[in-house]
VOGU-3710 file (C-alpha; in Angstrom, 3 decimals, decimal comma):
1> mpvrlkvvnp> 0,000/0,000/0,000  1,450/3,397/-0,947  1,642/6,066/1,760  2,859/9,656/1,961  4,792/11,111/4,875  4,691/14,879/5,428  6,919/16,742/7,883  5,649/20,090/9,188  7,842/22,458/11,203  6,711/24,373/14,342
11> rgtlvaeqqh> 5,449/27,265/12,192  3,177/24,948/10,240  5,314/24,979/7,066  5,780/21,776/5,098  9,522/21,042/5,074  9,659/17,516/3,648  7,439/15,006/1,889  8,208/11,367/1,128  6,444/8,460/-0,568  6,774/4,891/0,694
21> alnaegsfet> 5,197/1,471/0,292  4,139/-0,538/3,352  5,585/-4,012/3,847  3,583/-7,146/4,581  2,995/-6,082/8,200  2,039/-2,500/7,343  5,280/-0,737/8,287  8,177/1,100/6,638  11,354/2,845/7,759  12,842/6,200/6,788
31> tlptqsaart> 15,411/8,803/7,860  15,232/12,584/7,866  18,378/14,581/8,716  17,951/17,922/10,493  19,713/21,049/9,296  21,952/23,271/11,437  19,572/26,192/10,805  16,436/24,152/11,510  13,813/25,906/13,592  13,577/24,440/17,090
41> gdyrfelytg> 10,297/23,158/18,476  7,882/20,321/17,785  7,885/18,914/14,256  4,784/17,011/13,191  5,092/13,862/11,077  1,801/13,262/9,259  1,022/9,971/7,521  -1,454/9,800/4,627  -2,608/7,146/2,219  -1,657/7,447/-1,415
51> nslfltsykv> -4,921/9,287/-2,096  -4,306/11,791/0,763  -6,493/10,181/3,440  -5,082/11,133/6,848  -3,970/8,159/8,966  -2,051/9,460/11,984  0,539/11,968/13,193  3,513/12,003/15,568  5,480/14,847/17,147  9,273/14,998/17,307
61> svedfvpdrl> 11,047/17,684/19,321  14,082/19,345/17,694  16,126/21,230/20,283  19,667/22,395/20,964  20,269/20,537/24,229  22,741/18,663/26,404  21,635/15,234/27,713  21,310/14,750/31,456  24,216/12,971/33,148  22,556/12,280/36,494
71> ritlnasket> 19,608/10,250/37,721  17,924/11,994/40,645  15,547/10,321/43,094  13,482/12,491/45,471  11,232/10,889/48,080  8,959/12,734/50,505  8,463/11,318/54,001  4,723/11,998/53,923  2,025/11,559/51,322  -0,362/13,751/53,324
81> akpgaqiryd> 0,282/16,388/55,982  -1,347/19,074/58,124  -0,385/22,748/58,469  2,732/23,186/60,606  4,074/19,706/59,843  7,640/19,036/58,717  8,310/17,060/55,541  11,611/15,256/55,054  12,903/14,807/51,510  15,560/12,182/50,763
91> vlalnffgpp> 17,718/12,987/47,739  19,797/10,404/45,870  22,004/11,464/42,951  23,696/8,824/40,780  25,743/9,083/37,625  24,086/7,202/34,779  27,175/5,031/34,385  27,107/3,851/38,008  28,869/5,610/40,902  27,147/8,116/43,217
101> aagrswefeg> 27,360/11,825/42,438  29,302/12,827/45,553  29,948/16,415/46,603  27,469/17,886/44,113  25,717/21,134/44,885  21,961/20,943/45,213  19,187/23,496/45,548  15,743/22,757/46,959  12,586/24,815/46,447  9,424/24,127/48,458
111> slnpipfksk> 6,145/25,737/47,393  2,423/25,412/48,142  -0,245/25,483/45,430  -4,025/25,289/45,991  -5,862/22,456/44,239  -9,504/21,311/44,520  -10,482/18,497/46,860  -11,952/15,634/44,825  -13,700/12,757/46,519  -13,345/9,323/44,956
121> afpafrffdd> -16,149/7,970/47,120  -18,538/10,772/46,112  -17,301/12,034/42,724  -20,573/13,803/41,797  -20,509/16,028/44,903  -19,106/19,553/44,999  -16,472/20,005/47,726  -15,497/23,646/47,958  -14,987/26,236/50,688  -16,399/29,432/49,198
131> aaknysgnpt> -15,465/31,489/52,264  -11,761/30,561/52,285  -8,918/32,389/50,572  -6,213/30,406/48,857  -2,819/30,565/50,535  -0,229/32,689/48,783  3,352/32,777/50,006  6,944/32,854/48,829  8,692/29,533/48,200  11,281/28,185/50,632
141> vlngktdeng> 14,774/27,804/49,116  17,510/25,629/50,686  20,857/24,407/49,365  23,789/22,154/50,219  26,022/19,367/48,879  25,544/15,626/48,509  27,581/13,300/50,708  30,041/10,612/49,556  27,104/8,357/48,677  25,353/10,995/46,572
151> kavvdyalpg> 22,686/11,506/49,242  21,187/14,567/50,911  18,356/15,230/53,371  16,090/18,288/53,170  13,660/19,307/55,954  10,798/21,509/54,778  8,566/23,051/57,464  5,007/23,909/56,424  3,515/27,198/57,663  1,120/26,819/60,576
161> eltstgilra> -1,654/28,992/59,106  -2,812/27,600/55,773  -6,144/28,136/54,028  -7,532/26,903/50,739  -10,844/26,543/48,955  -9,893/22,866/48,668  -6,512/21,451/49,672  -2,880/22,405/49,040  -0,145/20,619/47,171  3,293/20,910/48,769
171> lgrvavfdes> 5,675/20,641/45,854  9,309/19,918/46,593  11,700/20,419/43,688  15,398/19,684/43,900  18,091/20,582/41,378  21,385/18,681/41,574  24,215/20,165/39,535  26,471/17,860/37,516  30,226/18,288/37,152  29,766/20,990/34,502
181> grpvyqvaqt> 27,282/22,979/36,603  24,138/21,949/34,672  21,103/21,247/36,890  19,067/18,051/36,767  15,630/18,342/38,376  13,286/16,025/40,248  10,019/16,734/42,059  7,910/15,118/44,795  4,578/16,194/46,200  2,613/15,948/49,446
191> lvypksyfig> -1,067/16,769/49,847  -1,736/19,220/52,668  -5,190/19,291/54,275  -5,911/22,658/55,956  -9,099/21,242/57,527  -10,100/17,897/59,029  -13,432/17,792/57,199  -14,906/18,585/53,776  -18,596/19,197/53,089  -20,026/17,969/49,806
201> ilnqgayyvs> -23,181/19,102/48,025  -25,012/17,301/45,235  -27,668/19,723/44,053  -30,682/17,973/42,552  -32,690/21,142/42,103  -32,850/23,473/39,124  -31,187/26,847/38,814  -34,470/28,538/37,867  -37,275/27,534/40,251  -40,717/28,755/41,167
211> pnspqkmqli> -41,355/30,307/44,603  -42,458/27,817/47,256  -41,500/24,853/45,047  -39,534/22,217/47,026  -35,988/21,562/45,763  -33,698/18,796/46,963  -29,980/18,423/47,572  -27,832/15,710/49,090  -25,219/16,502/51,745  -22,223/14,512/52,995
221> avdandrpid> -19,163/15,273/55,120  -15,881/13,370/54,703  -12,544/13,485/56,455  -9,085/13,898/54,897  -9,027/10,174/54,060  -12,278/10,497/52,117  -14,222/8,548/54,765  -17,771/9,738/55,648  -18,101/11,449/59,030  -21,044/10,140/61,035
231> afkakvdivr> -23,070/12,459/63,314  -21,563/15,564/61,715  -23,344/18,742/62,849  -23,928/20,950/59,815  -25,596/24,319/59,631  -27,659/25,159/56,528  -28,325/28,844/55,791  -30,503/30,167/52,986  -29,879/33,805/52,067  -31,426/36,106/49,485
241> yewhsvlrqf> -29,419/38,786/47,717  -30,879/42,264/47,341  -29,340/45,211/45,542  -29,810/48,710/46,931  -28,833/51,995/45,313  -26,751/54,186/47,623  -24,750/57,394/47,279  -20,990/57,054/47,482  -18,179/59,620/47,185  -15,503/59,034/44,527
251> gqdrtlryvs> -12,167/60,599/43,606  -10,349/63,584/44,973  -13,261/65,902/44,233  -15,509/63,693/46,405  -18,126/63,386/43,654  -21,348/61,689/44,711  -22,538/58,776/42,597  -25,247/56,177/42,890  -23,926/52,632/43,084  -25,629/49,265/43,597
261> erreipvrse> -24,578/47,315/46,664  -25,503/43,734/47,380  -26,994/42,858/50,734  -27,666/39,452/52,172  -31,068/38,830/53,711  -31,312/35,729/55,940  -34,213/33,525/54,938  -33,742/30,309/56,888  -31,170/28,713/59,166  -31,208/25,120/60,377
271> vitlqakpve> -28,796/22,692/62,042  -28,922/19,137/60,703  -26,963/15,968/61,426  -25,118/14,326/58,532  -24,722/10,566/58,486  -22,358/8,034/56,933  -24,561/8,123/53,832  -25,707/11,229/51,947  -28,565/13,050/53,681  -31,327/14,623/51,621
281> ftymaprsgd> -32,229/18,218/52,424  -35,262/20,036/51,051  -35,301/23,783/50,547  -37,543/26,374/48,858  -37,653/30,097/48,128  -40,580/32,099/49,540  -40,431/34,795/46,840  -38,643/35,789/43,629  -34,964/36,631/43,871  -31,366/35,486/43,758
291> yavrvskegd> -30,597/32,899/46,464  -27,726/30,909/47,929  -27,770/27,795/50,107  -24,725/27,608/52,388  -23,683/24,517/54,296  -21,068/24,825/57,039  -19,865/23,021/60,125  -21,703/24,298/63,157  -19,536/26,966/64,735  -17,108/27,359/61,781
301> sgynqisfys> -16,946/30,236/59,303  -16,209/28,263/56,126  -19,058/27,091/53,923  -19,923/25,324/50,676  -22,704/26,972/48,727  -24,890/26,612/45,646  -26,900/29,395/44,007  -30,319/29,423/42,379  -32,829/31,935/41,075  -36,494/31,945/41,988
311> ydwastdits> -39,036/33,444/39,628  -42,781/34,004/39,703  -44,968/32,690/36,857  -47,186/35,751/37,200  -44,384/38,230/36,569  -41,816/36,305/34,539  -42,082/34,815/31,077  -40,690/31,312/30,755  -38,886/32,250/27,561  -36,635/34,494/29,607
321> fevdpearve> -34,742/31,437/30,791  -32,954/28,642/28,992  -34,747/25,305/29,264  -32,756/22,170/28,528  -35,005/19,849/26,481  -32,674/16,889/27,009  -31,772/14,753/30,022  -28,904/12,399/30,740  -29,209/8,632/30,662  -26,715/6,862/32,907
331> avldkavyap> -25,404/3,449/31,807  -23,651/1,176/34,329  -21,554/-1,881/33,325  -20,975/-4,962/35,469  -17,247/-5,168/34,518  -14,480/-2,741/33,612  -12,953/-4,901/30,823  -14,425/-7,755/28,788  -12,956/-10,520/26,663  -14,478/-11,768/23,387
341> gdkakilfqa> -17,268/-14,218/24,235  -18,210/-12,538/27,516  -21,727/-11,301/28,166  -21,840/-7,701/29,320  -24,709/-6,669/31,570  -25,774/-3,038/31,207  -28,136/-1,214/33,562  -29,711/2,035/32,354  -30,871/4,715/34,801  -33,182/7,188/33,096
351> pfsgkmlvtv> -34,762/10,498/34,157  -38,212/9,309/33,009  -39,929/6,276/31,557  -40,457/5,749/27,852  -38,945/4,029/24,823  -35,160/3,849/24,408  -33,071/3,140/21,306  -29,804/1,400/22,227  -27,018/1,065/19,649  -23,593/-0,604/19,705
361> ernqvfsyry> -21,274/1,598/17,658  -17,794/3,001/17,136  -16,869/3,816/13,555  -20,140/2,179/12,461  -23,348/0,903/14,027  -22,795/-2,784/14,824  -26,289/-3,492/16,195  -29,321/-1,812/17,734  -32,404/-2,649/19,762  -35,335/-0,935/21,481
371> lnvvnnaasm> -35,931/-1,193/25,224  -38,945/-0,249/27,296  -37,924/1,953/30,229  -40,195/1,234/33,182  -39,899/3,057/36,508  -36,982/5,001/35,059  -34,811/1,884/34,560  -33,975/-0,785/31,979  -31,296/-3,454/31,446  -29,838/-5,603/28,673
381> eltiedkylp> -27,128/-8,184/27,920  -24,604/-7,883/25,112  -22,411/-10,672/23,745  -18,863/-9,349/23,218  -17,442/-10,094/19,755  -13,919/-9,848/18,275  -14,935/-6,944/16,079  -15,544/-4,880/19,212  -11,772/-4,719/19,937  -10,498/-2,524/21,532
391> nvyisavlfr> -13,789/-0,905/22,542  -17,291/-0,015/21,422  -19,838/2,454/22,732  -23,292/1,713/24,068  -25,368/4,697/22,992  -28,859/5,312/24,342  -31,534/7,703/23,071  -34,604/7,927/25,327  -37,842/9,567/24,227  -41,395/9,781/25,531
401> kikemniplm> -44,842/10,785/24,491  -45,508/14,422/25,293  -48,449/14,198/27,677  -47,324/16,198/30,715  -46,370/19,651/29,481  -45,081/20,677/32,908  -42,091/18,351/32,416  -39,678/20,102/30,011  -37,807/16,880/29,174  -38,373/15,678/25,624
411> aghgfvpvmv> -35,495/13,260/25,212  -32,521/11,795/27,003  -29,099/10,810/25,743  -26,250/8,814/27,179  -23,366/6,579/26,226  -20,747/4,438/27,910  -17,553/2,886/26,481  -17,206/-0,903/26,677  -13,533/-1,918/26,863  -12,582/-5,225/25,195
421> ekksnrleva> -9,206/-6,937/25,552  -7,853/-10,093/23,940  -4,771/-11,016/25,933  -3,468/-13,401/23,277  -2,823/-10,347/21,074  0,029/-9,239/23,346  3,422/-10,534/22,178  5,882/-11,478/24,893  9,084/-9,584/24,082  12,377/-9,917/25,972
431> ihapekmrpk> 15,799/-8,271/25,595  18,959/-10,211/26,447  21,940/-7,924/26,985  24,704/-7,504/29,589  24,225/-5,058/32,432  27,410/-3,210/31,510  29,705/-2,753/28,514  32,681/-0,662/27,460  32,453/2,366/25,137  33,971/2,291/21,643
441> tkqtvtvtag> 33,182/-1,437/21,370  30,553/-3,606/19,716  27,904/-5,504/21,663  25,430/-8,095/20,390  21,920/-7,843/21,830  19,336/-10,605/21,376  15,614/-9,884/21,198  13,068/-12,725/21,545  9,495/-12,192/20,393  6,770/-14,754/20,931
451> geqnvyvtla> 9,051/-17,709/20,189  7,997/-17,813/16,534  9,490/-16,991/13,159  8,988/-13,918/10,968  7,939/-11,567/13,744  8,931/-8,018/12,782  11,271/-6,462/15,372  13,049/-3,129/15,808  15,596/-2,305/18,505  16,720/1,160/19,579
461> avdegicqvk> 19,506/2,056/22,012  19,195/5,643/23,243  21,104/7,626/25,849  18,934/7,640/28,988  19,977/11,258/29,509  18,121/12,194/26,304  15,035/10,242/27,343  15,066/11,911/30,764  15,223/15,438/29,325  11,849/14,943/27,565
471> nyqtpdpygy> 10,469/12,313/29,981  10,283/9,979/26,986  8,431/6,725/27,568  9,240/3,499/25,732  6,686/3,055/22,919  3,955/0,514/23,628  2,425/-0,593/20,300  -0,055/-2,870/22,046  -1,272/-0,021/24,220  -1,434/2,294/21,198
481> fyakkalqte> -3,337/0,109/18,763  -5,611/-1,316/21,446  -6,191/1,961/23,259  -9,717/3,289/23,556  -10,854/4,628/20,197  -13,027/7,672/19,799  -16,681/7,441/18,859  -16,802/8,267/15,153  -20,541/8,085/14,559  -22,943/10,968/15,056
491> tydffkhlip> -26,498/10,840/16,338  -29,100/13,032/14,673  -32,613/13,789/15,934  -35,149/16,598/15,808  -35,857/16,859/19,527  -33,916/20,087/19,870  -36,260/21,725/17,370  -39,164/21,243/19,765  -37,544/23,840/22,042  -35,075/25,844/19,947
501> epekkvaqss> -31,731/26,602/21,503  -29,258/29,327/20,476  -26,229/28,132/18,587  -22,761/29,109/19,721  -20,217/30,687/17,449  -16,716/29,310/17,575  -14,010/31,877/17,073  -11,023/31,047/14,922  -7,554/32,148/15,864  -5,173/33,626/13,339
511> tggsdadigk> -2,318/31,573/12,025  1,272/32,644/11,643  3,232/33,513/8,585  5,913/31,695/6,658  9,476/30,998/7,773  12,299/33,385/7,100  15,702/32,483/5,776  17,350/32,154/9,183  20,375/30,157/8,103  22,603/33,220/8,220
521> rvnplgvqrv> 21,416/34,146/11,697  22,610/30,969/13,386  26,135/30,449/14,641  28,315/30,537/11,501  30,903/28,317/13,184  28,557/25,559/14,252  30,116/22,579/16,036  28,143/19,604/17,301  29,118/20,121/20,930  27,224/17,039/22,100
531> kpvaiwsgir> 26,991/13,948/19,930  23,745/12,239/20,942  23,833/8,454/21,131  20,800/6,946/19,418  21,264/3,633/17,593  18,484/1,975/15,626  18,431/-1,483/14,098  15,872/-0,860/11,386  13,129/-3,404/10,697  14,286/-6,987/11,284
541> ktnsrgevev> 12,621/-10,434/11,351  12,964/-13,200/13,934  14,601/-16,479/12,930  13,217/-19,983/13,473  13,953/-19,704/17,207  11,998/-16,454/17,474  15,166/-14,406/17,951  16,803/-11,366/16,395  20,450/-10,515/17,013  21,465/-6,862/16,722
551> tldvpefnge> 25,060/-5,668/16,979  25,407/-2,229/18,568  28,463/-0,189/17,623  28,692/2,113/20,657  30,841/5,261/20,196  32,747/7,170/22,861  30,087/7,470/25,536  29,781/6,956/29,278  26,298/6,689/30,685  23,267/4,440/30,410
561> lrlmalaykg> 21,601/3,203/27,248  17,923/2,398/27,244  17,308/-0,609/25,020  13,796/-0,480/23,529  12,393/-3,319/21,430  9,125/-3,369/19,492  7,608/-6,477/17,901  4,541/-7,033/15,744  2,951/-9,701/13,597  -0,626/-9,546/12,424
571> drlgsaqqam> -2,851/-8,409/15,287  -0,226/-9,273/17,898  2,027/-6,576/19,309  4,491/-6,172/22,157  7,424/-4,199/23,523  10,155/-4,352/26,169  12,928/-2,202/27,595  16,151/-2,781/29,500  18,934/-0,574/30,832  22,582/-1,160/29,927
581> kvadpvvita> 25,365/0,878/31,476  28,313/1,980/29,351  31,506/2,986/31,172  35,267/2,774/31,195  36,970/1,591/34,416  37,822/5,231/35,000  35,446/7,742/33,415  36,899/11,146/32,539  34,768/14,208/31,849  35,930/17,720/30,986
591> alprfltpgd> 33,442/20,440/31,971  33,451/22,973/29,143  30,985/25,719/28,137  28,813/25,489/25,033  31,060/27,978/23,185  33,939/30,429/23,662  34,621/33,942/22,413  38,136/35,095/21,456  39,988/36,203/24,581  37,928/34,144/27,060
601> sivmpitafn> 39,727/32,441/29,958  38,051/29,510/31,677  38,729/27,011/34,423  38,008/23,502/33,133  37,291/20,989/35,936  38,473/17,513/34,964  36,371/14,987/36,869  37,444/11,370/37,140  35,055/8,617/38,264  36,679/5,405/39,492
611> ttadpvslrf> 34,091/2,671/38,805  36,365/-0,082/40,165  37,098/-1,117/43,762  40,845/-0,367/43,461  42,445/3,049/44,095  44,129/4,753/41,129  46,575/7,619/40,649  46,028/9,688/37,495  48,282/12,109/35,654  46,319/14,039/33,017
621> dvetaggvsl> 47,621/15,350/29,723  45,615/18,035/27,927  46,010/18,601/24,181  44,302/21,484/22,402  43,774/22,364/18,763  42,092/25,265/17,016  41,317/28,515/18,800  42,072/27,401/22,371  45,299/26,877/24,313  46,283/25,346/27,669
631> etkpavlsid> 47,390/27,885/30,276  47,740/25,784/33,453  48,277/22,023/33,564  46,210/19,860/35,920  47,781/18,221/38,960  48,062/14,511/39,733  44,848/13,039/41,131  44,466/10,074/43,520  41,017/8,423/43,708  39,761/5,624/45,922
641> gnqeravpat> 37,554/2,847/44,611  33,987/3,789/43,566  34,685/7,474/44,170  35,092/10,622/42,107  37,399/13,615/42,319  38,083/16,682/40,222  41,150/18,740/39,358  41,174/22,102/37,503  42,985/23,166/34,340  42,989/26,646/32,803
651> lkatmrtgka> 42,274/27,276/29,114  42,301/30,446/27,063  40,575/31,170/23,748  42,889/32,719/21,158  41,832/35,277/18,564  41,311/32,481/16,050  37,684/31,561/15,449  36,364/28,199/14,347  36,282/24,698/15,780  38,412/24,069/18,853
661> tvkvhtdalg> 39,264/20,620/20,219  40,202/19,721/23,787  41,548/16,219/24,403  42,153/14,954/27,946  43,865/11,579/28,382  45,516/9,539/31,095  46,836/6,046/31,803  44,970/3,963/34,381  44,796/0,254/35,209  47,022/-0,527/32,250
671> erletvtelp> 44,794/1,274/29,737  44,890/4,528/27,797  41,729/6,530/28,601  40,691/9,781/26,964  37,843/12,140/26,305  37,597/14,488/23,321  35,391/17,592/23,279  34,714/19,903/20,360  33,393/23,419/20,893  33,141/26,535/18,729
681> vrpaspyvte> 35,109/29,724/19,246  32,783/32,246/17,709  32,678/36,031/17,469  30,586/38,013/19,909  28,958/39,992/17,095  25,754/38,787/15,420  25,268/38,605/11,638  26,183/41,972/10,058  25,870/43,308/6,512  27,480/46,415/5,073
691> tmfgfvdggn> 26,701/48,042/1,733  28,877/50,448/-0,251  27,872/52,022/-3,534  29,011/54,750/-5,897  29,658/55,639/-9,523  32,561/55,013/-11,874  33,144/56,417/-15,334  34,037/54,187/-18,249  37,736/53,415/-18,465  38,354/54,327/-14,806
701> svshdigesf> 38,715/52,207/-11,682  37,570/52,558/-8,093  38,563/50,695/-4,905  37,053/50,230/-1,442  38,793/48,998/1,709  36,695/46,275/3,379  38,966/45,923/6,395  39,411/42,959/8,754  36,274/43,427/10,846  34,523/40,382/9,349
711> vpenrrayls> 35,103/36,778/10,388  37,157/35,181/7,575  35,307/31,851/7,799  31,943/33,491/7,085  32,875/36,539/5,044  30,899/36,800/1,805  30,637/39,595/-0,731  29,114/40,193/-4,128  29,456/43,000/-6,638  26,702/44,437/-8,825
721> ispfpvanfa> 27,503/46,665/-11,806  24,629/48,257/-13,674  24,099/51,103/-16,154  20,903/51,957/-14,188  21,074/54,386/-11,236  18,428/52,273/-9,492  21,163/49,729/-8,764  22,067/51,881/-5,746  18,888/50,580/-4,112  19,945/46,926/-4,325
731> relkrllgyp> 20,342/46,658/-0,548  16,896/48,096/0,168  15,305/45,868/-2,476  16,964/42,806/-1,019  15,590/43,642/2,421  12,154/44,230/0,965  12,115/40,942/-0,908  13,334/39,132/2,191  10,398/40,092/4,432  10,143/37,192/6,905
741> hgcleqitsk> 6,411/36,884/7,574  3,371/35,731/5,631  0,821/38,392/6,558  -1,093/40,226/3,832  0,919/43,441/4,192  4,311/41,763/3,776  3,180/39,440/0,983  2,006/42,505/-0,917  5,111/44,570/-0,104  7,393/41,768/-1,267
751> afpqiylrdv> 5,691/41,394/-4,643  4,696/44,998/-5,409  8,121/46,337/-6,533  8,728/43,288/-8,704  5,878/44,387/-10,973  7,996/47,343/-12,073  11,492/45,932/-11,553  11,199/42,483/-13,078  13,759/43,432/-15,742  16,383/44,513/-13,215
761> agllapsiln> 15,449/42,705/-9,958  17,600/39,727/-10,906  20,558/42,033/-11,350  19,974/43,989/-8,126  19,437/41,046/-5,746  20,424/37,800/-7,482  20,629/35,714/-4,300  16,971/36,416/-3,522  15,798/35,138/-6,882  17,454/31,723/-6,762
771> tgsptyfvne> 14,082/30,038/-6,290  12,230/31,817/-9,079  11,900/34,825/-11,359  10,106/38,078/-10,460  7,188/36,947/-12,614  6,938/33,769/-10,549  6,866/35,738/-7,279  4,172/38,136/-8,507  1,939/35,286/-9,683  2,440/33,457/-6,383
781> aidiiaslqt> 1,430/36,610/-4,486  -1,724/36,931/-6,597  -2,697/33,332/-5,782  -2,047/33,794/-2,051  -3,987/37,063/-1,880  -6,895/35,436/-3,725  -7,014/32,702/-1,068  -7,348/35,367/1,654  -10,498/36,973/0,251  -13,654/36,719/2,359
791> sdgaftywpg> -17,257/36,611/1,201  -17,646/40,401/1,572  -14,608/41,093/-0,647  -12,112/41,995/2,088  -8,802/40,181/2,575  -7,905/38,538/5,889  -4,635/39,614/7,467  -3,344/36,051/8,037  -4,052/32,811/6,156  -6,835/30,922/7,898
801> ggyyndwttv> -7,709/33,862/10,151  -10,908/35,853/10,476  -9,390/39,305/11,135  -9,091/41,810/8,312  -7,851/45,390/8,101  -9,297/48,072/5,840  -5,900/49,601/5,028  -4,261/46,327/4,026  -7,336/45,381/1,982  -6,970/48,616/-0,017
811> yathflyear> -3,199/48,038/-0,271  -3,656/44,525/-1,671  -6,363/45,760/-4,063  -3,971/48,438/-5,359  -1,341/45,748/-5,971  -3,839/43,598/-7,902  -4,885/46,608/-9,965  -1,268/47,474/-10,886  -0,458/43,819/-11,605  -3,336/43,599/-14,079
821> kagyavpdal> -2,157/46,829/-15,770  1,306/45,259/-16,101  -0,134/42,228/-17,904  -0,489/39,725/-15,065  -3,538/37,462/-14,952  -5,704/38,703/-12,081  -9,059/36,881/-11,747  -12,114/39,036/-12,373  -13,674/37,752/-9,122  -11,069/39,672/-7,148
//
């Protein structure tokens, strides 16, 4: 099957498109190199069929980053706490390649954030303290160093006076700095309960009610562990809001103005006892007005409240209020997950009795039946079939004969997903690899998949430091393909036309413009400072023993590789992961900055990690090349077993720009060990252009001194000679044609001068016209502007947006008018 792969950059511009053919198991492999001037952000890979039917998409982050070198563990001593308590945080910092990160600086930040209290036992109830103010305070910052085992202890004391409309989340975040000074973060949280109780309200009444009409609510009180509190004394207050006009003085001149002030009028107050199960409370409004029902603990100031509005039929028209003509049908399943062949039992709870249409659907309607709803309930059994994998939806539409006009419910809707799992579809995948290997060697890894032949397998080995930066999870094809699928059918009925409802308008946001040519703005002396380790096997097949052997050629690298294997055959899928450490007996790292500028002096800590049990004595040699030189040699370093130590060396950047190389090597345990780092020495100045112009008579010569202010490695120049005086404006024309954005004003400004200068534009700015002639650019602008026209004739400011500007519409119209006069094909519809 042919497919098309499109790659879209963070600005929404298509940057690559490929065509492929799927293999027998519906997969293919491809590569896409990134450019040094590539825009950073999330790139979207979109997969289409050969006839442009969208299949799926995947995001890939392109960033300029350095992989983490540490694994940080942060554990809080308490999962829950009260105000004034002390929380102990245990910190453990380990190097990815094994030994503890001893003597590393750490910084801890403790903060408190309000979050709502949500009850798992009573999820439909509202738990909120409307009288409380959320705590707001500065974070607590502490710092220190890890011990010889890479451990640290942090004590964080909570303030004694804490308030929240719900609860608070104590968030502890620790940053441990690696040998180069880069932080690696980890967080842990504790839930803080400012109160020992929480009152919940489930309002069963309407928002608009008639005076003296009984309304019901259910009340419950739970403790911090979400357990109901028996014999809880609660006070229920009903208040009415009234607005009174009063005179108030404003400003320095003490001007008198009428303002409306809200007053609360007590209507009813009652103390009730809440039980271990929700208690029903009945309330009513004696007259029209805006009301609130407040429920509090007897003697406390906090309360949970609901609001409602009471109206009088004699003075208020019913059309003044929105009436919902539909009700919700609740469907309850007897199991969370079913297997093919099971019988699912479904209970329906309806708001009224009547006839109900029940369908089994997902991307199509698999079956349907009608049920009679008696006493607001109905039930059915459904036999689970293979075609229901991974899930289907039970959809219910309830309707009744309109006999009682005082009930505004015409129809009810509801649906529930039914999850289906076939465990035999999960392939058992295992990775067989050593726990540790040496860098700059080859290692064979064996992957077993299901114990059968011709299972498709891929294996990736990726630096765990890269995975940790983005919190990347090992792909799970079984979980992906058998995840809950969205309901793709739509239900249509005419019930809403019985009581018309206003339709909502959805606003569209404007989109951005096109990318600029930013290649010249990036570092002209780019050096790949960090060489990420990511090895991929490609698509392989298992042999007769159900195995695949992959040989990994690991470069110079010390850390931890995450081995990730995926396997698939037919409907069966599986995955596995395993960690493999990569380290020399003695690991050497040189802490260097991302770049240097001519004249910089730096202190380079050389850190040595002894991963063996034997002590070693190291004498380091430092070799430099390019625009950096060694100023001070490092001293001899003695390290005990399973320990690390550091020694400084001083480097200085020369006036030479370009790639610099720093090589640190030593002899240890009978081996030659080294680390090589490349970094750029680049100028402090950004990209600069200078333009000089003048006149010269025939037969004469003229000279200009450019000087040595430009970097030789990136110095470029071009000369334009023209018999036309307009050539003096080459620089301005080049800037005009290089406008970076895709809004209507800049599209028009870029193309407008090319109408008149198409005979000389190529001479004035040849580098701009490498992708097309002036005629091409003008025609492209006409097509783009035509796509921006709205139904009333105006032109939107951005593609896909709804905003338009009168000035730019006139400007674009002027351009179209002049283009037609110049002979370009402008559609009459414009």
